[in-house]
C-alpha positions, -999 to 999 in steps of 0.1 A, spaced: 0 0 0 13 35 -7 23 56 21 0 85 32 27 109 43 60 103 25 68 109 -12 93 83 -22 118 95 -48 114 63 -68 76 70 -72 83 105 -84 107 93 -110 83 66 -121 55 91 -125 77 115 -145 88 86 -167 52 76 -173 43 112 -182 72 115 -206 65 81 -222 28 90 -228 39 123 -242 63 106 -267 35 82 -276 12 111 -286 40 124 -309 45 90 -324 7 86 -330 8 119 -349 37 107 -370 19 74 -378 -12 93 -388 7 105 -419 -8 74 -435 -31 56 -411 -65 64 -396 -63 68 -358 -86 38 -353 -61 16 -371 -32 31 -351 -51 22 -319 -53 -14 -330 -15 -16 -337 -7 3 -305 -28 -23 -286 -12 -52 -304 24 -42 -300 16 -31 -265 4 -65 -257 36 -81 -271 57 -58 -249 36 -68 -219 42 -105 -224 74 -106 -203 52 -101 -173 37 -135 -180 71 -150 -182 80 -134 -148 49 -145 -129 36 -175 -148 1 -183 -160 -14 -176 -126 -10 -139 -134 -40 -143 -158 -62 -159 -132 -86 -134 -116 -121 -137 -100 -129 -103 -115 -125 -110 -152 -159 -95 -161 -149 -63 -143 -117 -62 -164 -138 -65 -196 -161 -37 -186 -132 -15 -177 -114 -23 -210 -145 -15 -231 -147 19 -215 -110 24 -218 -110 14 -255 -137 40 -262 -116 66 -245 -85 55 -264 -102 56 -298 -116 91 -291 -83 102 -276 -62 90 -305 -86 107 -329 -82 140 -310 -44 137 -310 -45 133 -348 -70 160 -355 -63 187 -329 -31 206 -320 -13 182 -297 -11 206 -267 -48 213 -269 -57 176 -271 -35 167 -241 -47 198 -221 -84 187 -226 -75 152 -215 -66 166 -180 -103 174 -175 -108 138 -166 -108 144 -128 -138 167 -133 -158 139 -148 -146 115 -120 -161 138 -94 -194 140 -112 -194 102 -118 -186 95 -81 -218 114 -71 -240 98 -98 -228 62 -96 -209 57 -63 -232 78 -41 -203 100 -28 -211 132 -11 -193 162 -27 -193 195 -8 -193 230 -22 -155 234 -24 -151 204 -47 -181 215 -68 -165 249 -71 -133 233 -84 -154 213 -110 -171 245 -122 -137 262 -124 -123 233 -144 -150 234 -169 -145 272 -173 -109 262 -182 -123 238 -208 -145 266 -223 -114 289 -224 -96 263 -245 -124 253 -269 -141 287 -271 -175 276 -284 -189 300 -309 -155 312 -322 -139 303 -355 -114 280 -337 -141 258 -322 -143 223 -339 -161 190 -332 -126 176 -324 -127 195 -291 -159 176 -282 -143 143 -291 -113 151 -268 -138 159 -240 -156 126 -247 -122 108 -243 -117 126 -210 -151 116 -198 -146 79 -207 -112 80 -190 -130 93 -159 -154 64 -161 -125 40 -162 -110 57 -131 -143 52 -113 -146 16 -124 -111 6 -112 -112 22 -78 -120 -11 -62 -97 -31 -86 -64 -16 -76 -70 -26 -40 -72 -63 -46 -53 -69 -79 -16 -68 -85 -3 -40 -107 13 -64 -132 -20 -83 -137 -38 -50 -144 -12 -41 -170 -12 -75 -187 -49 -82 -188 -57 -47 -199 -32 -47 -228 -44 -82 -239 -81 -73 -238 -75 -41 -258 -64 -61 -289 -97 -77 -298 -117 -47 -286 -98 -24 -310 -100 -46 -340 -136 -39 -352 -130 -1 -355 -97 -7 -373 -113 -31 -399 -136 -3 -410 -107 19 -421 -81 -8 -428 -52 -3 -452 -18 -20 -450 8 2 -434 37 16 -455 71 2 -444 82 35 -430 51 36 -407 59 3 -389 86 18 -367 61 43 -353 35 16 -347 59 -6 -329 72 23 -309 37 34 -299 31 0 -284 64 1 -265 58 36 -252 22 29 -242 30 -2 -223 60 14 -207 40 44 -196 12 22 -182 38 0 -163 55 31 -147 22 46 -138 9 15 -120 42 11 -102 43 47 -91 8 44 -76 19 14 -56 46 35 -39 28 67 -32 -7 83 -32 -21 95 -64 -28 129 -49 9 134 -40 21 123 -75 -5 141 -96 16 173 -100 43 153 -117 20 138 -142 15 172 -158 50 170 -172 33 153 -201 18 186 -213 51 204 -212 69 176 -231 41 175 -257 41 212 -262 79 214 -267 80 184 -291 49 196 -311 67 229 -316 100 213 -326 86 185 -349 54 199 -362 58 236 -358 28 239 -336 26 269 -313 6 269 -281 -19 298 -281 -27 318 -250 -61 303 -246 -47 268 -244 -22 280 -218 -48 298 -197 -74 270 -200 -48 243 -192 -37 263 -161 -73 265 -148 -80 228 -155 -48 217 -139 -54 239 -109 -89 226 -104 -78 190 -109 -50 193 -84 -74 208 -58 -99 180 -63 -72 154 -60 -58 171 -28 -93 174 -14 -100 137 -20 -67 128 -3 -75 149 27 -109 134 31 -94 99 27 -69 106 55 -97 119 77 -118 88 72 -87 66 79 -81 85 112 -117 81 122 -117 43 115 -84 39 134 -98 58 164 -129 37 164 -110 5 163 -88 17 192 -117 24 214 -121 -2 242 -152 -24 240 -173 -30 271 
């Protein structure tokens, strides 16, 4: 279990590595889109990602695939695949920094989903952060302006589905080992991504294969570092380091594709990140308070 007070240096490095790998994956997806549709890129990313995850099976044996919660994994992966298809489409069709910035609105959807589906009680301070976060979204997409496109809505749908995945696995990480989550997720994504890919199928050009293989390696590596980091420290303490992804993407998009980050994306991203960090910090504080209350109740003598 992650510690509630310390911030292990190893966890920080793992989270920063995860953010950097996911940022590089976004760039590689854009490079592969020179020929392929994002749905087909999703399939190859899933397929090669599964191959790069197979060493986990060698390390732990076939028992790593055994779980009493297989149906839960399938549900989680269906939601995750929807988010991946939408997210990859946004990466290909929007400026990279804008697509990644909008993906950080996921914690806002998690808060709303926790109220609707988990029955959690959310007080005024967290609702205020959610409202502020969506104001940041509006600053980026600017509905009614010439820059507004349907692609922005696709990016928000990806963030919403990612939030749904987060809600669905809240109970999963407490009972399942990190390596099983990585392996089963990557394996299930392959058949789930195939139907969408078949609808736009064309055989990749030889020059594109390197980007497809690399996308699988980067995606699995990022997922592995992320799950490992969360095993060593609380998500609330590590969240600030995950935003390194946006900085890396912005720099690489400028260097490789000549994309500049406009002031609206910067302002909107700052608002979204600030709101998300507050929500994460607030959830962490409430979790610690509940933990202290449970510990105090258990320590009370019984008559």
